[in-house]
ZAMAR-58091 format. One record per residue (C-alpha): residue in one letter; x, y, z. Coordinates in steps of 0.05 Angstrom, whole numbers. Each point is the difference from the previous one (the first is absolute). Layout:
res / east / north / up
A / X / Y / Z
...
//
This chain:
res / east / north / up
M / -396 / -630 / -91
K / 67 / 22 / -18
T / 55 / -11 / 53
Q / 25 / 69 / 28
S / 57 / -24 / 35
I / 57 / -43 / -35
D / 24 / -31 / 65
T / -70 / -23 / 27
H / -38 / -63 / -23
S / -66 / 25 / -31
Q / -44 / -41 / 47
I / 36 / 31 / 57
E / -9 / 65 / -30
Q / -74 / -13 / -13
I / -7 / -13 / 77
Q / 39 / 63 / 20
I / -46 / 42 / -46
S / -61 / -35 / 27
L / 22 / 16 / 72
L / 14 / 72 / -16
K / -68 / 9 / -34
K / -34 / -28 / 64
Q / 35 / 52 / 48
S / -37 / 60 / 25
I / 14 / 66 / -31
A / 32 / 26 / 66
K / 48 / -60 / 2
K / 19 / 16 / -74
F / 10 / 71 / 17
A / 43 / -13 / 59
Q / 43 / -43 / -44
V / 10 / 48 / -52
C / 21 / 52 / 55
S / 47 / -49 / 30
L / 30 / -17 / -64
S / 8 / 78 / -16
Q / 31 / 13 / 67
T / 50 / -55 / -11
T / 20 / 27 / -65
I / 8 / 67 / 26
Q / 43 / -25 / 60
L / 44 / -44 / -49
S / 9 / 59 / -49
K / 21 / 45 / 57
R / 49 / -50 / 26
A / 31 / -10 / -67
I / 10 / 76 / -8
A / 32 / 3 / 76
R / 47 / -57 / -19
A / 20 / 31 / -67
N / 6 / 70 / 36
Q / 26 / -13 / 69
N / 18 / 74 / 11
L / -73 / 23 / -1
D / -45 / 10 / 59
E / -71 / -21 / 5
K / -30 / 64 / -29
Q / 48 / -3 / -60
I / -17 / -72 / -9
N / -75 / 16 / -6
L / 13 / 61 / -45
L / 39 / -45 / -46
F / -56 / -54 / 2
I / -49 / 55 / -21
T / 45 / 20 / -55
Y / 4 / -73 / -29
Q / -75 / -12 / 5
Y / -32 / 65 / -9
G / 56 / 47 / -34
K / 45 / 56 / 20
D / -53 / 55 / 1
L / -38 / -33 / 52
A / 62 / -17 / 44
V / 20 / 71 / 1
R / -66 / 27 / 16
V / -6 / -51 / 61
D / 71 / 21 / 20
K / -22 / 75 / 0
Y / -62 / -18 / 39
L / 39 / -38 / 52
N / 49 / 55 / 8
R / -56 / 52 / 10
R / -31 / -40 / 59
//
């Protein structure tokens, strides 16, 4: 098997893959959810650091803009303002 990671020894990588394959679907799904949540949090933190004048709502809207486009961010903003 071709090594997937340039900084991990191939035998260690085979062990890691074997352990991943043995995990239950629920465990794998929980890990994916956790990784996604961490990625979103880090992205929002980077946006906040780069735009220290924005409040939480504005940071979230900017995150939506970066990830999903301006059109959706505008629609979400309008929805939130109507509530």
